[in-house]
Every structure is written in C-alpha cells, then in structure tokens.
C-alpha positions as CSV (number, residue, x, y, z in Angstrom):
1,M,0.0,0.0,0.0
2,Q,1.2,3.4,-0.9
3,E,0.0,6.8,0.4
4,I,0.1,10.1,-1.5
5,K,-1.4,13.6,-1.1
6,E,-3.5,14.6,-4.1
7,N,-7.1,15.0,-5.2
8,I,-8.6,11.6,-5.9
9,W,-10.5,13.0,-8.9
10,K,-7.3,13.9,-10.7
11,F,-6.7,10.2,-11.2
12,K,-10.3,9.5,-12.3
13,N,-10.0,12.3,-14.8
14,E,-6.8,10.7,-16.1
15,G,-8.7,7.4,-16.8
16,E,-7.4,5.6,-13.7
17,W,-9.6,3.4,-11.4
18,I,-10.6,5.0,-8.1
19,V,-12.3,3.7,-5.0
20,I,-14.7,5.9,-3.2
21,C,-15.9,5.4,0.4
22,T,-19.7,5.0,0.8
23,N,-22.3,4.1,3.4
24,G,-25.4,2.0,3.4
25,S,-28.0,4.8,3.6
26,I,-30.6,5.1,0.9
27,K,-33.1,8.0,0.4
28,E,-36.8,7.2,0.2
29,S,-36.6,7.9,-3.5
30,G,-34.0,5.1,-3.8
31,E,-30.8,7.0,-4.3
32,S,-27.7,6.3,-2.2
33,I,-26.8,9.1,0.2
34,M,-23.3,10.2,-0.8
35,T,-22.0,13.0,1.3
36,D,-18.2,12.9,1.2
37,N,-16.7,16.2,0.2
38,K,-14.4,14.6,-2.3
39,I,-17.4,12.9,-3.9
40,S,-19.6,15.9,-4.0
41,S,-16.9,17.8,-5.9
42,Q,-17.7,15.5,-8.8
43,A,-21.5,15.7,-8.6
44,D,-22.1,15.0,-12.3
45,I,-20.6,11.6,-11.9
46,I,-22.2,10.8,-8.6
47,Y,-25.7,11.8,-9.8
48,D,-25.4,9.2,-12.5
49,M,-24.3,6.6,-9.9
50,D,-26.5,7.3,-6.9
51,K,-29.7,5.7,-8.1
52,E,-27.9,2.6,-9.3
53,L,-25.9,2.3,-6.1
54,G,-29.0,2.8,-4.1
55,D,-30.7,-0.1,-6.0
56,L,-27.6,-2.3,-5.6
57,V,-27.3,-1.7,-1.8
58,A,-31.1,-2.3,-1.4
59,K,-30.8,-5.7,-3.2
60,K,-27.3,-7.0,-2.3
61,G,-26.4,-5.1,0.9
62,N,-23.6,-2.7,1.8
63,I,-20.7,-4.2,-0.1
64,P,-18.2,-3.0,-2.7
65,F,-19.7,-2.5,-6.2
66,V,-17.9,-1.9,-9.6
67,F,-19.1,0.9,-11.9
68,S,-17.2,0.1,-15.0
69,D,-18.6,3.0,-17.0
70,F,-17.0,5.4,-14.5
71,N,-13.8,3.4,-13.5
72,I,-15.1,3.5,-9.9
73,I,-15.4,0.9,-7.2
74,T,-17.3,1.6,-4.0
75,L,-15.9,0.7,-0.5
76,P,-18.5,0.8,2.3
77,V,-16.9,2.2,5.5
78,K,-20.1,3.1,7.4
79,D,-23.4,1.3,8.0
80,T,-25.3,4.6,7.7
81,V,-24.5,8.1,6.8
82,D,-24.7,9.1,10.5
83,S,-22.9,6.2,12.0
84,D,-19.2,6.0,12.8
85,I,-16.7,4.4,10.5
86,S,-16.8,0.6,11.1
87,I,-13.5,-1.4,11.2
88,D,-15.5,-4.6,10.7
89,L,-17.2,-3.2,7.6
90,I,-13.9,-2.0,6.3
91,K,-12.2,-5.4,6.8
92,T,-15.0,-7.2,5.0
93,G,-15.1,-4.6,2.2
94,V,-11.3,-4.5,1.7
95,T,-11.2,-8.3,1.4
96,K,-13.9,-8.1,-1.4
97,L,-12.1,-5.1,-2.9
98,V,-8.9,-7.0,-3.3
99,R,-10.8,-9.9,-5.0
100,L,-12.5,-7.4,-7.4
101,V,-9.3,-5.7,-8.3
102,N,-7.6,-9.0,-9.0
103,K,-10.6,-10.2,-11.1
104,L,-10.6,-7.0,-13.1
105,K,-6.8,-7.4,-13.5
106,L,-6.2,-3.8,-12.5
107,E,-2.6,-2.8,-12.0
108,K,-3.2,0.3,-10.0
109,V,-6.2,1.6,-7.9
110,Y,-6.5,4.9,-6.1
111,I,-8.5,4.8,-2.8
112,S,-10.0,7.9,-1.3
113,K,-8.6,8.1,2.3
114,L,-11.1,6.7,4.8
115,D,-12.0,9.9,6.6
116,T,-12.3,9.4,10.2
117,E,-12.8,12.0,13.0
118,N,-10.9,9.7,15.3
119,K,-7.2,10.0,14.4
120,T,-6.3,7.4,16.9
121,N,-8.6,4.9,15.3
122,W,-7.0,5.6,11.9
123,K,-3.4,5.3,13.2
124,K,-3.9,2.3,15.5
125,R,-6.6,0.2,13.8
126,I,-7.5,1.2,10.2
127,R,-4.1,2.1,8.7
128,P,-2.3,-0.9,10.1
129,F,-5.0,-3.2,8.8
130,L,-4.8,-1.6,5.3
131,K,-1.0,-1.9,5.3
132,T,-1.3,-5.6,5.8
133,A,-4.3,-6.2,3.5
134,L,-3.3,-4.1,0.5
135,N,-0.3,-4.4,-1.7
136,N,1.5,-1.7,-3.7
137,K,-1.2,-1.7,-6.5
138,F,-3.4,0.1,-3.9
139,I,-2.7,3.8,-3.4
140,I,-4.4,5.7,-0.5
141,V,-5.0,9.3,-1.6
142,K,-5.4,11.9,1.0
143,E,-6.0,15.6,0.3
C-alpha cells in the first residue's frame, strides 16, 4: 500500500480506477446518500451513480460495487451516513475489494482516504489493517 497527497478526482479524470468510500444509507426515492466532500466535488458523476448504487445496496447489501462506466469501485466504510466508521465493515469490504481488483486485472487503484474523525482509530486500527491487507497496487489518496 502506498500513500500520497492529491485530489482523488485527478486520477479519475486521467482514466485511472478509483475507490470511493460509501455508506449503506438510501433515500426514500431510492438513491444512495453520498456526502463525502471529495465525492460531492464531482456531482455530475455521482448523480449518475447514486440511483444505481441505491438499488444495488437495497438488493445486495452494503458491499463494494464496480461501476465500469466510471472506473469507480465503492468501498463501504459506514453502515449509515450518520454512523461512525466501522472497522469490521472496512475489513469485509477490503477483502472483497482485493478480489474485485484482481478479477478486473487492475494494475493500480487509487483509494480515497477513509475519513475518520478519530485520528487514533486511523493510526492504531485502520491504517495498520490496510497496510497488511493491501499491496502496492493500492494507493491511498489523501487531500
């Protein structure tokens, strides 16, 4: 796993695959609730995805999904938009993410840093797990 400081959308705009962090919340109208600041900066892409993601989460659960048209994979990090980041959900999601990336034969994937208000949680639990679970084809992008 590598870590860099950059805007995740730079890589998306260059045609690279990115991973965006999501949650399991769905609006009454069926769209996924996507509130990350990095995500909302690319609202045109997200508005095309939010209904499809909402449908997928409703049918299959809060798991990673591939959006080939956008070169985007989702990584659930919260059960709901208002809940805290979940290390168990991250562990399950990252395991599936690694399988998806291998299945798609991707050489490089940029992952939006898992924003957490609790810096200790990031340093002591999440980052160490990611360092062991992800190889160098995975690049954590923090702004």
